[in-house]
C-alpha positions in Angstrom: 65.0 -57.7 22.7 62.8 -57.6 25.9 64.5 -54.2 26.8 62.7 -52.7 23.8 59.4 -54.4 24.8 59.5 -53.0 28.4 60.4 -49.7 27.0 57.5 -49.7 24.7 55.3 -50.5 27.7 56.5 -47.6 29.4 55.8 -45.3 26.7 52.5 -46.5 26.3 52.0 -45.4 30.0 53.9 -42.0 29.6 51.8 -41.1 26.9 48.6 -41.7 29.0 50.1 -39.7 31.9 51.9 -37.1 29.7 54.6 -36.7 32.7 57.8 -38.0 33.1 59.9 -39.8 35.9 62.5 -38.1 37.9 64.4 -38.5 40.9 64.2 -41.3 43.5 65.7 -39.5 46.1 69.0 -41.3 46.1 70.8 -39.3 43.6 74.6 -38.4 43.7 76.2 -35.0 43.1 76.5 -33.8 39.6 79.8 -33.7 37.6 82.1 -31.1 37.8 81.9 -30.2 34.1 85.9 -30.2 34.0 88.0 -33.2 33.6 87.7 -36.5 34.6 90.0 -37.0 37.8 90.0 -40.8 37.1 92.9 -42.5 34.5 91.0 -42.5 31.4 90.3 -38.5 31.1 93.6 -37.5 32.7 95.7 -38.6 29.6 95.4 -36.0 26.9 95.9 -38.4 24.2 93.1 -40.2 24.9 95.1 -43.8 25.7 92.9 -46.4 26.9 91.6 -46.2 30.3 93.3 -48.5 33.0 91.4 -51.7 33.2 90.8 -54.2 35.9 94.1 -55.7 35.8 96.3 -52.5 36.2 94.2 -49.7 37.4 94.1 -48.8 41.4 90.5 -49.5 42.0 90.7 -47.1 44.9 92.0 -44.3 42.8 89.5 -41.4 42.8 87.2 -41.1 39.7 84.4 -38.6 39.0 81.4 -40.6 37.8 80.1 -37.8 35.9 83.4 -36.0 34.9 83.7 -34.9 31.5 86.3 -36.4 28.9 88.5 -33.6 27.6 89.3 -34.0 25.1 86.0 -35.7 23.8 86.2 -39.6 23.0 84.1 -41.7 20.9 82.5 -44.7 21.4 80.7 -47.2 19.1 77.3 -48.8 19.6 74.4 -50.8 18.2 70.9 -51.0 19.1 67.4 -51.9 18.3 64.7 -49.2 17.8 61.3 -49.8 19.3 58.2 -49.6 16.9 56.5 -46.4 17.1 59.5 -44.5 18.5 59.1 -40.8 17.6 61.3 -38.2 17.3 60.9 -34.2 17.2 61.5 -32.6 13.9 65.2 -32.9 13.0 66.1 -35.2 15.2 67.1 -39.1 14.9 68.4 -41.8 16.9 71.9 -40.3 16.7 71.1 -36.6 16.7 68.7 -35.7 19.7 68.5 -34.3 23.5 70.6 -37.6 24.5 73.2 -37.7 22.0 73.7 -33.8 22.4 74.2 -34.3 26.2 76.4 -37.3 26.1 78.5 -35.1 24.0 78.5 -31.8 25.5 78.0 -32.7 29.1 80.1 -36.2 29.2 82.4 -35.7 26.5 81.3 -38.9 24.8 80.4 -38.9 21.3 78.3 -42.0 20.6 78.6 -43.4 17.0 76.1 -46.1 16.2 77.7 -48.8 13.9 74.1 -50.1 12.7 70.5 -49.8 14.3 67.4 -52.0 13.5 64.0 -52.3 14.4 63.8 -54.3 17.8 62.3 -57.4 16.1 65.4 -58.0 13.7 67.8 -56.9 16.5 68.5 -60.6 17.9 69.1 -61.9 14.6 71.4 -59.3 13.4 73.6 -59.3 16.7 73.8 -62.9 16.6 75.4 -62.6 13.1 77.5 -59.8 14.5 78.7 -62.0 17.4 79.2 -65.0 14.9 81.5 -62.6 12.8 83.3 -61.1 15.7 82.2 -57.7 14.9 80.8 -55.8 17.9 81.3 -52.4 18.9 82.4 -50.9 22.1 78.9 -51.1 24.0 76.0 -53.5 23.0 72.9 -54.4 24.6 72.7 -58.1 24.9 70.6 -60.8 26.2 71.2 -63.1 28.9 71.9 -66.1 26.7 74.1 -63.7 24.4 76.1 -62.5 27.2 76.8 -66.0 28.4 78.1 -66.6 24.9 80.2 -63.8 24.8 81.7 -64.4 28.2 82.3 -68.2 27.1 84.2 -66.7 24.1 86.3 -64.4 26.2 85.1 -61.4 24.2 84.0 -58.9 26.9 86.0 -56.5 29.2 85.8 -57.5 32.7 84.0 -54.6 34.4 84.2 -55.5 37.9 87.1 -53.1 39.1 85.7 -50.4 36.7 82.1 -50.5 37.9 83.8 -49.9 41.9 85.8 -47.5 40.7 83.5 -45.4 38.4 80.0 -46.1 39.5 77.8 -43.4 41.0 76.2 -43.8 44.3 72.9 -43.5 42.4 73.8 -46.2 40.1 75.0 -48.6 42.7 72.2 -47.7 44.7 69.6 -48.8 42.0 71.8 -51.9 40.8 71.4 -53.3 44.5 68.0 -52.7 45.2 66.9 -56.4 44.4 69.0 -57.8 46.7 72.0 -58.0 44.4 70.4 -60.8 42.2 70.6 -58.5 38.9 74.3 -58.1 39.2 74.9 -61.7 40.2 73.3 -62.8 36.9 76.0 -60.6 35.2 78.8 -62.1 37.0 80.9 -65.1 36.1 83.6 -67.0 37.8 83.6 -63.4 40.4 83.8 -61.1 37.6 81.2 -58.7 36.1 80.9 -58.7 32.4 77.7 -56.8 31.9 75.7 -54.0 33.5 72.0 -55.0 33.8 69.0 -53.0 32.6 67.4 -52.7 35.9 63.6 -52.9 36.3 61.0 -54.2 38.3 60.1 -58.0 38.9 57.4 -56.8 41.5 55.8 -54.4 39.0 55.3 -57.0 36.8 52.9 -59.3 39.2 49.3 -59.2 38.4 46.5 -57.5 40.0 42.9 -57.9 39.2 41.2 -55.4 37.3 37.2 -55.4 37.9 34.7 -53.2 36.2 33.0 -51.7 39.5 30.0 -50.0 37.9 28.9 -53.3 36.6 29.3 -55.0 39.8 26.8 -52.1 41.1 24.4 -52.7 38.3 24.2 -56.4 38.9 24.2 -56.1 42.8 27.5 -58.1 43.1 30.2 -57.7 45.8 33.8 -57.0 44.7 35.2 -60.6 44.5 37.3 -62.0 47.4 37.4 -65.6 46.5 37.9 -67.5 43.5 34.5 -68.8 43.8 33.3 -65.0 43.8 35.5 -64.5 40.7 33.9 -67.2 38.6 30.4 -65.9 40.0 31.3 -62.6 38.7 32.7 -63.4 35.4 29.4 -65.4 34.7 27.4 -62.5 35.6 29.3 -60.4 33.3 28.9 -62.8 30.5 25.2 -63.6 30.7 23.5 -60.9 32.4 23.7 -58.0 30.0 25.7 -55.7 32.2 26.1 -52.9 29.4 22.2 -53.2 29.0 21.9 -53.5 25.3 19.9 -56.5 25.1 22.6 -58.4 23.3 24.7 -61.3 24.3 27.9 -59.6 23.5 30.1 -59.3 26.7 32.6 -61.5 28.2 33.4 -62.3 31.8 37.2 -62.9 32.0 39.8 -61.5 29.3 42.3 -63.5 28.1 44.7 -63.1 25.3 46.2 -65.7 22.7 49.8 -66.0 24.6 47.6 -67.0 27.6 50.3 -65.3 29.8 51.6 -61.8 29.5 51.4 -58.3 30.7 47.7 -57.5 30.0 45.0 -60.1 30.1 47.5 -62.7 31.1 46.5 -65.8 33.1 49.4 -65.6 35.5 47.3 -64.2 38.4 44.5 -66.9 37.7 46.8 -69.6 37.9 48.5 -67.9 41.2 44.9 -68.2 42.5 45.3 -71.9 42.4 48.7 -72.0 43.6 50.4 -72.6 40.3 53.1 -70.6 39.0 53.4 -71.2 35.2 56.9 -70.1 33.5 58.7 -69.8 37.0 61.0 -72.0 38.9 60.1 -72.6 42.5 61.1 -74.6 45.3 59.3 -77.9 46.3 58.9 -79.4 49.9 62.3 -80.7 49.8 63.9 -77.6 48.5 64.8 -78.7 44.9 63.7 -76.2 42.2 60.9 -77.2 40.0 59.0 -75.8 36.8 55.8 -74.3 37.8 54.2 -74.8 34.1 54.5 -78.8 34.8 53.0 -78.7 38.3 49.7 -80.5 39.2 48.3 -77.1 40.3 48.6 -75.8 36.7 46.6 -78.8 35.5 43.9 -77.6 38.1 43.7 -74.2 36.7 43.6 -75.3 33.3 40.9 -77.3 33.7 38.9 -74.5 35.0 39.7 -72.3 32.2 38.2 -75.0 30.0 35.0 -74.9 31.7 35.1 -71.1 31.5 35.7 -71.3 27.8 33.2 -73.9 27.4 30.2 -71.8 29.1 31.0 -68.8 27.0 32.6 -66.9 29.9 35.8 -66.4 27.7 35.9 -65.1 24.1 35.5 -67.9 21.8 37.8 -66.0 19.6 40.6 -65.5 22.1 43.1 -67.5 20.5 43.3 -64.9 17.7 43.5 -61.9 20.0 46.5 -60.2 21.5 46.6 -57.5 24.4 45.8 -54.7 22.0 42.4 -56.5 20.8 41.6 -57.4 24.6 42.0 -53.9 25.7 39.6 -53.0 22.8 37.0 -55.1 24.1 37.4 -53.5 27.5 37.4 -50.0 26.2 34.5 -50.6 24.2 32.5 -51.9 27.2 32.4 -56.0 26.4 34.7 -57.2 28.9 34.6 -56.7 32.9 37.5 -58.7 34.5 41.3 -59.1 33.5 44.3 -59.8 35.3 47.4 -57.6 34.3 50.2 -55.1 35.5 49.7 -52.1 37.8 49.5 -49.9 34.9 47.1 -51.5 32.7 44.8 -48.7 33.7 46.4 -46.6 31.2 45.0 -48.8 28.5 41.6 -48.0 29.9 41.7 -44.5 29.8 40.2 -43.9 26.2 37.2 -46.0 27.5 37.0 -43.4 30.5 37.2 -40.8 28.1 34.2 -41.9 25.9 32.3 -43.3 28.6 32.8 -41.2 32.0 30.4 -43.8 34.0 32.7 -46.7 33.7 34.6 -47.6 36.7 37.5 -50.1 37.1 39.1 -51.0 40.3 42.1 -52.9 40.9 42.1 -55.6 43.6 44.4 -58.5 44.8 44.3 -61.7 43.3 42.0 -64.2 44.7 42.8 -67.7 46.0 41.0 -71.2 45.4 41.2 -72.4 48.8 41.4 -71.3 52.2 45.2 -70.4 51.7 45.9 -67.0 50.5 47.0 -66.7 47.0 50.5 -65.2 46.4 51.4 -63.2 42.9 54.5 -64.8 40.9 57.4 -62.3 40.5 59.4 -62.6 37.4 63.1 -62.1 37.5 63.3 -59.2 35.7 66.4 -58.8 34.3 66.5 -59.5 30.4 69.0 -57.2 28.8 72.7 -56.3 29.7 75.0 -53.8 28.5 78.3 -55.2 27.6 81.8 -54.0 26.4 83.7 -55.5 23.8 87.2 -57.0 25.2 90.0 -54.5 24.0 87.8 -51.3 23.7 89.6 -48.3 24.1 87.5 -46.7 27.2 85.7 -49.7 28.8 85.1 -47.4 31.7 82.8 -45.2 29.4 79.8 -47.7 29.8 79.6 -47.1 33.6 79.8 -43.3 33.1 77.1 -43.4 30.6 74.9 -45.5 32.7 75.6 -43.0 35.6 74.6 -40.0 33.2 71.5 -41.9 32.3 70.5 -42.5 35.8 71.2 -38.9 37.0 69.5 -37.4 34.1 66.1 -39.7 34.8 66.1 -40.0 38.4 69.0 -38.3 40.2 68.9 -35.1 41.8 69.7 -32.7 38.6 66.9 -34.9 36.6 65.0 -32.8 34.1 62.1 -35.3 33.2 60.7 -32.7 30.5 63.9 -32.7 28.8 65.1 -36.6 29.2 62.0 -38.5 29.8 59.0 -37.4 28.2 57.2 -34.4 26.6 54.5 -33.7 24.0 53.6 -37.5 23.7 57.4 -38.4 22.8 58.9 -40.9 24.8 62.0 -39.3 24.9 63.7 -41.9 27.3 63.9 -44.4 24.5 66.7 -42.4 22.9 69.3 -43.1 25.7 71.9 -45.6 24.9 71.5 -47.5 28.5 68.6 -47.3 30.7 67.3 -48.7 33.8 65.1 -47.8 36.6 64.9 -48.5 40.8 62.9 -51.6 41.4 60.8 -49.8 43.8 60.5 -46.4 42.0 57.0 -46.8 41.2 56.0 -48.3 44.4 57.8 -45.5 46.4 56.3 -42.8 44.3 52.7 -44.0 45.2 53.8 -44.2 49.1 55.2 -40.6 48.9 52.1 -39.0 47.1 49.8 -40.7 49.3 51.4 -39.6 52.4 51.6 -36.0 50.7 47.9 -36.1 49.8 47.2 -37.1 53.3 49.0 -34.2 54.6 48.4 -31.7 51.8 52.0 -31.2 51.4 53.7 -31.9 48.4 57.0 -30.3 49.5 58.9 -33.4 49.9 58.2 -34.7 46.7 60.6 -35.1 43.7 59.4 -33.7 40.3 58.3 -37.2 39.1 56.1 -37.6 42.3 55.0 -33.9 42.5 53.5 -34.8 39.0 51.3 -37.6 40.0 50.6 -35.6 42.9 49.2 -32.8 40.8 47.3 -35.1 38.4 45.4 -36.9 41.5 44.4 -33.4 42.7 43.4 -32.6 39.2 41.3 -35.7 39.1 39.6 -34.9 42.3 38.7 -31.7 40.9 36.9 -33.2 38.2 39.5 -33.9 35.6 38.7 -37.4 34.3 42.0 -37.3 32.1 43.8 -38.0 35.5 41.5 -41.1 36.3 44.4 -43.4 34.9 47.2 -41.8 37.6 44.6 -42.2 40.2 43.8 -45.9 39.6 47.7 -46.3 39.9 49.0 -44.0 42.5 46.1 -43.0 44.6 45.3 -44.3 48.1 43.2 -47.2 46.5 45.3 -47.8 43.3 47.1 -50.7 41.9 50.3 -49.8 43.4 48.6 -50.0 46.8 47.7 -53.8 46.2 51.4 -54.4 45.1 52.2 -52.9 48.4 50.1 -55.3 50.1 51.6 -58.0 48.5 55.3 -57.1 49.4 54.1 -56.2 53.1 52.0 -59.3 53.9 54.6 -61.9 52.0 52.0 -62.3 49.1 54.7 -63.0 46.4 56.6 -65.8 45.0 59.9 -65.0 43.5 61.4 -66.8 40.4 63.9 -68.9 42.1 66.3 -68.9 39.2 68.1 -66.0 38.2 71.3 -67.5 36.6 72.1 -67.3 32.9 70.4 -69.4 30.4 71.8 -73.1 31.1 72.8 -75.0 27.7 69.6 -77.0 28.1 67.7 -73.8 27.9 69.8 -72.4 24.9 69.0 -75.7 23.0 65.4 -76.4 24.0 63.6 -73.5 25.7 61.8 -72.4 22.1 60.5 -75.8 21.6 59.4 -76.3 25.2 57.5 -72.7 25.0 55.8 -73.7 21.6 55.0 -76.8 23.3 53.3 -75.5 26.2 51.4 -72.8 24.3 50.0 -75.2 21.7 49.1 -77.9 24.6 47.4 -75.2 27.1 45.4 -73.7 23.9 44.1 -77.1 23.1 43.1 -78.0 26.5 41.2 -74.6 27.1 39.2 -74.7 23.9 37.9 -78.3 25.0 40.9 -80.9 24.5 41.2 -83.7 26.9 42.8 -82.5 30.3 44.7 -85.8 30.1 46.9 -83.9 27.4 48.5 -82.1 30.4 50.0 -85.3 31.9 51.2 -86.1 28.3 52.7 -82.7 28.1 54.5 -82.8 31.1 56.1 -86.2 30.0 57.0 -84.5 26.8 58.4 -81.5 28.4 60.8 -83.9 30.5 61.6 -85.9 27.4 62.4 -82.7 24.9 64.9 -81.3 27.4 62.9 -80.2 30.6 64.6 -82.9 32.5 68.0 -81.7 31.3 67.2 -78.1 32.5 66.0 -79.0 35.8 69.1 -80.6 36.4 71.3 -78.0 35.4 69.0 -75.6 37.4 69.3 -77.3 40.7 73.1 -77.8 40.1 73.4 -73.9 39.6 71.2 -73.6 43.0 73.7 -76.3 44.8 76.6 -74.1 43.7 75.6 -70.9 45.1 
């Protein structure tokens, strides 16, 4: 599931930073350590908590109150590849599971776990068999299916009654779209795994020591970028007298978090894989827009001229990062934290320098970075679960221990190269957490006063001070959270209206469920053929096929959704 992919990416970052996230400054008070004052825990027999049908939603409830006696909830989950545990620990025996039981009075019993790659398949079988646990992480399409099958608890009043101030703050920071995406006919059926769409917009990563060596300025336009990419490919920037460098990185998937082409396409005002409004206000799919054809034609030219790796079609993000670390690549688009994957190269070659820049435009209109709808996972409660409010309280607890006033980053987030946050049953973070951390850290650096920083921010501050003192191992942090870091680029997007949000954030439509896999496969195959030298006219054929194979139906459904809002 994408939830686990996101977690894996965060783990990669955490391993580099060797520090963890903590409070976002909007925390709520801690639990009182005694009995929950709400309906569920006041019953010593552990009778089912009052549901939305018969609970007084205004009744007092302690969001972090401990169940006494303890309760048990069942769950299932995927395990991200590479997840590490300390000696003697496991997914059902670790700091999180112990804290759930000792501090919240909730024992989590996993009915099954599976590698993340097999999670969807196994969960779909469980859904078809009506064999769900109390709490389940699901995708948007699975959420919709379970709602239609009347298989989930209505969490509306439970969220209002038990949700902590911190939880409600985090889940509302995107303007409410995350919660709306989990709401059907006015009823809340899932708790979104909150994350940042803005943090998934692209910046342009440029190897600046190569710019200096070749006497080139930082690229400010698409023409500048193309000239720079050609120079990096053909003017021997590594000085080894061999034609073994590439100008612009690209992965076999074409789009993605590292060396994806979203930022490049955005420079041509194309927004692939995103729903955008046309001049009439109707929603259209960016992948079939004429601007996308223009961007593809330019990539075809770059491939033909040796600016792109001729073997890119076989290389994933990891392989591209190896080329960048190995001194064979000088430009790529990607997320703000991609510098974390460049730290090994910096350690090997201290003279290597990269800089994050805003995406560049192909004309006189400013480029705008596309921002995806970031929610891909929801936590749902099986209809008839004995304690449906426990899911809300577990999420409160997770947020408090990760980002609240009593957060302990070294205990609950990451330590000694281990991503401890991965063990939490529910997860999420404020959409602006990293951006706000950058702003607070820069303010503290300017004032030489870190006293107002929370523990996470203080860790970044300390790492920047260490980098300025000569510790190159903190270089990656400086290029994210520092004054000219990648988060400053994203801050510029946000302040200057330089973003294009995905305009569709509803549940997958029937057309998407039926046809999305086919359409994505068609797109990747067609775009790859065009880039590698196929006729650009294939794009027009692709657009027609996309409509015929379900795209037209999806477009109608998406616009019906917009009209109904």
